N, C-alpha and C positions, 0 to 999 in steps of 0.2 A: 504494500501500498503506500502512496506516494503522501508527501507532507501537506498539509491543509492547514488552515485556518480555523479557529472556531473548536479545540482542543479543550476546552476552558477545565474539567475535570482534571486530566492532567497536570496543565501548567496549576491546579490548585493542589495537587497531591506535592509538585513539584518544589513550589515555594512557601507551600502552609498557610496559604491564606486562604480561608473558603470560599467557595465558588459566588455566593451572596455577595459577597466583599470586591470581585474584580468589578473594574470597568472592560467589555471586550469591545477592542476595534479591531479584529484581525480579520474579520470577515468578507469585510467588503460589501453586508446588505443594510439597506436600510432601517436606524433601528427604529423606526414608529410602523409597528405592524397594522395590516389593516384591520377592522374587525371581522369576527369570527361569526356569520350567521347563523340563527340556530338549524342544525343539523336535524332532520326529522328520522325519528328512531328506523323507520324502514330501510335507510340508508346505510343504519349498521347491518343489517336483521336479510336485508338480499343483494345478490349479486348485482356488481354497477351496470349499467343502461349508457347507451352507446349513443341513444338518443332523447337526451336530456338537457339539449341544446349547450353542451359546453362546448364544442367545436364551433358552433355556428356565432359566440360569443371572443372566443378566441380568435376566428377571422375579422369578425368586425374591428377587433382589438389589433391585430397585426396588419389588417390591411392586407389578408392573402385570400386564396381563392380555396386553400386545403390546407387541414392543417392536422396532425397525427400526436395526441397529446402523451404521452413518456413519466412515466415515474421519477422526473427531472429528468435535466436538460444531458448530466452524467450517463442515462441510460444511451441514451441513442450514442455519446463518444462513444461508448464501448461499444456498442453493435455495429453502428456506419461502416467498421471496417470490415466484416463481414460479408459486406454485400459484393467485394468484389472482389479479384483473384488481386496477389500479391504484384506489387507494382510500386515507382518510387511516387514518392510521397514530397512536398514540403512544407513545413509550419512554419511561418511567420513569427520568430521566435525572438525576444524571451514572452513566451503566454504561457496560460494557463499549463503547465505540466503535463496536467490526464491526456490531452491530446497525441501529443509525439508515445508517450508510455502507449497508450491503446492500437495505435497502425502498427506501430512495431508488435508488441507484441502477436500482433492478428497476423506478422510473418512478413510485413512490407518493409520496404529499406526507404527508411527515413533523413532527410536533409533536414537539419532546423537553418532555419534560413534568414537573413535580416531585409527591411522593407528595403532596400537599396539594390541590393541582390533578387529580388524576383523577377524583373524580368530579363537578365541573364540566365535563370533557371528554367524559367516557367514551361519551356517548349521541351524540357528535359522530365518535366511530371505528369503522372498521372492523375494525380490529387492534388490542392493547394488550401491548405488549413488556416484562417484568419481568423482572427477573436478583434471585433471591433464591434465598441471602443474596447482597444487589451488592454485586459488585465496580467500586469499593474501596472505596464507602463502610460496608461491612456492614450495611447494614437490612434487617433480617430480618422480611418479614410474614406474616402468621397464615394459615394455609390458608381460615380465614371470609372474611375479607374479602376474598382474591383467588379464593373462589369467586363471592361476591356479584359481586363483576366481569365473571368469564363470566358468570351468569345473564343482565347484562343486555346482555353481547355475544351473544351464541349467537341472543337473543330475533329478534335482525337479521341472521342470518348471519354477527358476527363470528363473530372467534378472541380467545382471551386464548392466549399465547406464553410458557414463563415459562423461563425459564434456570438451572439448578438446578446449576451447577456445581460452587457451594461445600455442595450440601447433605448431603455424604454423614457429616458428624458433629452433624448436623443432622435425620435421618430425618424424625421425628414434623410436621415444618413441610413435608414431601412433598406435590404434591399427586399423587405416582405414580396410585395408589388410585383416584384420582377417571381415569382419562385414558381412558376407556372413554367418556367424554361428548363428546358430538358440540362441537366447535370448543376444545379442550384439547388443548395441546400441548405437554409436559412436553420439555425438551431435559438432558441427560445428559455430565457430558463423564467421560469416566475414566482418561483422566494427570494431575487437577492432586492428587486422593485416593490416587493406588495411584504417584504419584510420578514415573511413565513417561507423559510427555510422547510422547518420542519413538515410541512403538506407533501414535498417531497412531488411538482409537476414542474413540467415543462411543455412544453413544446416543437415536435419538426415540420418544419412550412418544406414543403415541394412539392413536383408532379404528384397527382394521383398514382401513377406504376410505380415509381419507388415507396408514397407512402405504405403502399399493400407489403410489397417488399420485407418491409422495414419493420411493419405491424405484425409479420408472420415472426418475426425472430423477437419483438414484444413480448407476444404472447398474449391470451384473451386477460380480459381484466386485469391487467396492470394497474391501474393508475381508479383507487377506490374510490365508491360511492359516496362516501363526506367529503373524498376532497375535492371530486367533481362538483360538489354543489358548493361549497367555497370559492373553488378557483371560478365560476363561471359568476358569484353575487362580487368577485373582487373586478373582474374582468367589463364588466358592467357598469361599474362604479366608477361613474367622469368628473364626479364632482372630486372625490377621492383622487382619481388620478392627478387633477389639477393639484390639490392643494401638497400633494406627494411630489411634485417635479417643484414643486416652486421649493419646501421647506430643503430636500436635498440640493439642490443647486445653491440657495443662502447657507448654508450649512459648509460645502464642500469650499465656496471663497471663503468663507470665515476659517474655515481648518487648514486654506494656505496663506493665508496673510497672517496666521498663527504659528503655524510653522513659521515662514518667512522672519517673522520680526526672530525670531530666537537661534537664527542662522543657520534654520534647518533647512530652505527653500526648495519645494517639491521639484522633483526633475517630469513630473508629469502624473492625472490625473483622469477624473470624469466626477459624476454627480454624487456618485458615494464613497470613493478617497481621493486621497491623495498617496505618492510615493515618489519616496526621493533616496538617491544613491549616498550613500557616504564610507568613509574604508574604514569608519566607527559603527555599522550598524547594530553588527554585534552586540558592542558597551550600551550601545543604545536600548536595542530592545531588552539587554537584562536590567539596567536602571528602570526602565515603566516597569520591566518585571516584578524587581522587590519592592514594589509600592502602587502593587494589583490593577498595572494597567497591562494591559495583554495589545500587542501587535502582532504582524503577519513578517517574519524574518524569511527574506530571502539570500539565506548565506553565498551562493553560486556567483551573483553577482554583488552581494554586499551592500544591499540596500534593504528596505521597511514598507510595508503600503500601512496607512491608518486610515481606519476605519473615523465614520460619522458618531460625534456623542449624540447623545438622543435627548438630552434636557440641560438644562442653566448649571445643574449640581456637577454635571457630569465636565461641561466644558471649562466650570470651573479645577477641577480637579485635576483632568488635564495641561492646563496652565499652569497650575501652581507646579505641575510633575516637569513639565518644561522651562519652570525657569531657575529649579535647582539644578536639572541638567545642565544648564547651558553655565549658571556660579559654578559647577565644579568642573569643567572645562574649557573654562576661561583663563 
């Protein structure tokens, strides 16, 4: 299993701080969960039905013609490599590590490439995987550029896979409306923007033929009845979408300014996190952890990712910790 953020229980045991006393900024989730609607008893007692309106709500929200609900976009990341014979896969890196891992695990030859290298390698690839906006760098690529890459890939039967897990605040950059094109696959995460990672819900947007093949891999009843009810209610809550976008954008900007004030200017970010490279990433991570603030450490490139504080008390706590770190290191 690869390392991920959110392992709060392990951190609590390691640092001897009770779980309830932590400020968890390690996951990149919106810290304001949407309200959970009442779940009828029948949703717990019966197998889930696929004609309950969830797919229609997702199509409307994402602007796509067809979607496949899955138990978290991680499920699709692991299953998509099974739908192709072994080939050459490019992964725009650094990014969410599960992408490269999944394609390698299925026997594909994986090359992790940087943005400026894509045009050089593209015509040698069968699949290109892009995270947009990227996690953790925050890099945003235009739809026009991505569609140019897709056009080159599809000429040779290739795929462009775009993970849009952090796209909800910038829907104008999404490729969702283009996903009826052959060889274009978009992954969307539900839990991050809606602050409900525990429900385990995601969506694959693609042409019907590919969705049918993927559905056979996922199997029946993969998304539970209660999850389908919660997901549909949240996807239809247009007022809630506007509130979430506004407060996350404000909080992300505030976090960027706060880090800059303490000589830790972010290298990149998006509406749900800020990311910075520092030669002292390990030290910063440990300093915060000993004060009950959990960050996401990327040891391979000496960087850390900060998620968003939920309320004013959390902001004060983070600011005090940053001030103490600055004082100790200057």
